[in-house]
C-alpha positions in Angstrom: 245.6 254.3 114.0 243.2 251.5 114.7 240.7 250.9 111.9 237.4 251.6 113.7 235.4 249.8 110.9 237.0 246.4 111.8 235.3 245.9 115.2 232.0 247.0 113.7 232.3 244.5 110.8 233.2 241.8 113.3 230.1 242.6 115.4 227.9 242.5 112.3 229.3 239.2 111.3 228.6 237.7 114.7 225.1 239.2 114.8 224.3 237.8 111.3 225.6 234.3 112.1 223.5 234.2 115.3 220.4 235.4 113.4 221.0 232.9 110.6 221.3 230.0 113.0 218.2 231.0 114.9 216.2 231.0 111.7 217.5 227.8 110.1 217.5 225.8 113.3 213.8 226.5 114.0 211.9 223.2 113.6 208.6 222.8 111.8 205.6 222.9 114.2 203.9 219.5 114.3 200.8 220.7 112.5 202.8 222.1 109.6 204.7 218.8 109.4 201.5 216.9 109.3 200.1 219.1 106.5 203.3 218.7 104.5 203.5 214.9 105.1 200.2 214.3 103.3 201.2 216.7 100.5 203.9 214.5 98.9 204.1 215.2 95.2 206.4 215.0 92.2 206.3 218.7 91.5 206.2 221.4 94.1 205.8 225.2 93.6 207.0 227.2 96.7 206.2 230.9 96.8 207.7 233.1 99.6 205.3 235.9 100.7 206.1 239.0 102.6 203.5 241.5 104.0 201.5 241.9 100.8 198.2 239.9 100.8 197.0 241.6 97.6 200.1 240.5 95.7 200.0 236.8 96.8 196.2 236.8 95.9 197.0 237.8 92.4 199.8 235.2 92.1 197.7 232.4 93.5 194.7 233.3 91.2 197.1 233.2 88.2 198.6 229.9 89.3 195.2 228.5 89.6 194.5 229.4 85.9 197.8 228.5 84.4 199.5 225.7 86.4 199.2 222.2 84.8 200.5 218.8 85.6 199.2 218.2 89.1 201.8 220.2 91.1 201.1 221.4 94.6 201.5 225.0 95.6 202.9 225.9 99.0 203.0 229.5 100.4 205.8 230.0 102.9 204.9 233.2 104.7 207.9 235.3 105.8 205.7 238.3 106.7 206.7 240.4 109.7 203.2 241.8 110.1 200.7 239.7 112.0 197.6 241.1 110.2 199.2 240.4 106.9 200.0 236.8 108.0 196.3 236.2 108.9 195.1 237.6 105.6 197.7 235.6 103.6 196.7 232.4 105.4 193.1 232.9 104.5 194.0 233.7 100.9 196.1 230.5 100.6 193.1 228.5 101.9 190.8 230.2 99.4 193.0 229.0 96.5 193.7 225.6 97.9 197.4 226.2 98.6 199.4 224.8 101.5 200.2 227.5 104.0 203.3 227.4 106.2 204.4 230.2 108.5 208.1 230.7 108.3 210.0 231.2 111.6 210.4 234.7 113.0 213.3 236.3 111.0 215.4 239.0 112.6 216.9 239.9 109.2 213.5 241.3 108.2 214.2 244.2 110.5 217.2 245.4 108.5 218.2 243.3 105.5 215.7 241.9 103.0 218.2 239.8 101.1 219.4 238.0 104.2 215.8 237.5 105.3 214.9 235.9 102.0 218.1 233.8 101.8 217.8 232.4 105.4 214.1 231.6 104.8 215.0 229.7 101.7 217.6 227.8 103.6 215.0 227.0 106.3 212.7 225.7 103.5 215.4 223.6 102.1 216.2 222.0 105.5 212.7 221.6 106.9 210.0 221.8 104.2 211.4 220.1 101.1 212.5 216.8 102.9 209.0 216.3 104.2 207.3 216.7 100.8 210.2 215.1 98.9 209.3 216.4 95.4 211.2 215.4 92.3 211.2 219.0 90.9 210.9 222.4 92.7 209.9 225.8 91.4 210.8 228.7 93.7 208.9 231.9 93.2 208.8 235.4 94.7 205.3 236.5 95.5 205.3 239.2 92.9 205.8 236.8 90.0 202.7 236.4 87.9 202.4 233.6 85.3 200.5 234.8 82.2 200.0 231.5 80.3 199.8 227.7 80.8 202.9 226.0 82.2 204.0 222.9 84.1 206.9 222.5 86.5 208.2 219.6 84.5 208.0 221.6 81.3 209.8 224.5 82.9 212.6 222.5 84.3 212.8 220.1 81.4 216.0 218.0 81.4 218.1 220.6 83.1 219.2 220.7 86.7 218.7 224.4 87.2 216.5 226.9 85.2 216.2 230.6 86.0 217.1 234.3 85.3 220.8 235.0 85.2 222.2 237.8 87.4 225.8 238.9 86.9 227.8 240.9 89.5 231.5 241.5 89.7 232.1 239.0 86.9 230.2 236.2 88.6 226.8 234.9 87.5 224.1 233.1 89.4 220.4 232.3 88.9 217.9 234.6 90.8 215.8 232.5 93.2 212.7 234.5 92.6 212.0 232.3 89.6 214.1 229.2 89.9 213.5 225.6 88.8 215.6 222.8 90.3 215.7 219.1 89.6 215.8 217.8 93.1 216.5 214.2 92.0 219.8 215.6 90.8 220.6 218.2 93.5 221.1 217.7 97.2 219.6 220.8 98.8 221.1 219.9 102.2 224.5 220.8 100.9 223.5 224.2 99.4 222.7 227.7 100.6 220.6 230.5 99.2 222.4 233.2 101.2 224.2 236.1 99.4 227.8 235.5 98.4 230.4 238.2 98.1 228.9 240.8 95.8 226.0 238.5 94.8 222.5 238.9 96.2 220.1 236.2 97.5 220.9 232.9 95.9 224.5 233.9 95.3 225.9 231.1 97.4 224.6 228.6 94.9 227.4 229.7 92.5 230.4 228.1 94.4 228.4 225.1 95.6 226.4 224.3 92.5 226.4 226.4 89.3 230.1 226.6 88.7 230.4 222.8 88.7 227.5 222.1 86.3 228.0 221.5 82.6 226.4 224.1 80.4 223.7 221.7 79.1 222.4 221.2 82.7 221.5 224.9 83.0 218.9 227.0 81.2 219.1 230.8 81.5 215.7 232.2 80.6 215.1 235.5 78.8 214.4 238.6 80.7 212.9 241.8 79.2 212.6 245.0 81.2 209.7 247.4 80.5 209.3 250.9 82.0 205.7 251.3 83.1 205.9 254.2 85.5 207.9 257.4 86.1 210.8 257.4 88.6 214.6 257.4 89.0 215.0 253.8 90.2 214.2 250.4 88.6 212.0 249.5 91.6 209.8 252.5 90.9 209.7 252.3 87.1 209.9 248.8 85.8 208.4 245.4 85.4 210.1 242.4 83.8 208.8 239.7 81.5 210.8 236.5 82.0 210.8 233.6 79.6 208.0 235.3 77.7 205.6 234.1 80.3 206.3 235.4 83.8 205.6 239.0 84.9 207.8 240.2 87.7 206.4 243.3 89.3 209.8 244.3 90.8 209.8 245.4 94.5 206.4 243.9 95.2 207.2 243.9 98.9 208.0 247.6 99.0 211.5 247.3 100.3 212.4 250.5 98.5 210.2 253.0 100.4 207.4 250.9 101.9 205.2 251.2 98.8 205.1 248.0 96.7 204.8 248.0 93.0 201.2 247.1 93.0 200.3 250.0 95.2 202.5 252.3 93.1 200.7 251.2 89.9 197.3 251.6 91.6 198.2 255.2 92.6 199.5 256.1 89.2 196.8 254.5 87.1 193.7 255.8 88.9 192.1 252.4 88.4 191.9 251.4 92.0 188.8 249.1 91.5 190.4 247.2 88.7 194.1 246.6 89.4 193.4 244.6 92.5 192.0 241.9 90.2 194.2 239.7 88.0 192.2 240.7 84.9 192.7 244.4 85.7 196.5 244.0 86.2 196.9 242.0 82.9 194.8 244.6 81.1 197.2 247.4 82.3 200.2 245.4 81.4 198.8 245.0 77.8 198.2 248.7 77.7 201.8 249.3 78.7 203.2 246.9 76.1 204.5 244.3 78.5 202.1 241.7 77.2 200.7 241.3 73.7 197.1 242.3 73.0 194.4 239.9 74.2 193.4 238.0 71.0 189.9 237.5 72.5 189.4 241.3 73.1 
């Protein structure tokens, strides 16, 4: 009997290859290239947003209060919703961040990991070479810094710094909080796409991580805190990484359309407060994620 799954897998493979090439081959529009060309810097923070203006607003406010060392912040907007894109562009302008609209991504219709990975590959090919930073910090939009930091201090003398993920006996660094020394890494040879059982960023394992000496990598701490009821991590948890970075977990709402911020708003009953950075940090202190405010 013919295995009916084989033709289906072959079709999916062809579909995914075509979609990937469409995304990564899309050139920067001239206006975006001009904006990036005058934004050359030694340290660049790139955050990838997706359909959640309130979340990116919290992150950019936090970055404005905590980021030191003269780094530039660039929002790459991978949103599939036109209204969200307009709001995110306005928020980026409000906080003085560079705003670049990512190309339309067909993966956003059916596979979030492939959407994220292909967008990161587009960034590596089209955005990074124009800015030409020495160090890069990649962030998901639901990563909130809670204290002072610099990109140079985060990367240090290492080549790669981030949160370790392990699947099927293989480790890689999650690209939602990832520092890279670009004077030691050629991004044009790398890919952030999933690899075997590994999620977004997994393809960096065979092309980068497995060949690096241990002293060139720093794996930051990651503590998980349950802050809400539910059966799944996306519903219940937030992370505190490197003792500094709060990860809301499922900030985009991939699980069921409701992002973690909206979930916390609904459960806390503090709608007027949680949309502010101060309100969110206060709730996280109440939940034990962050230590008490010494000034309170």
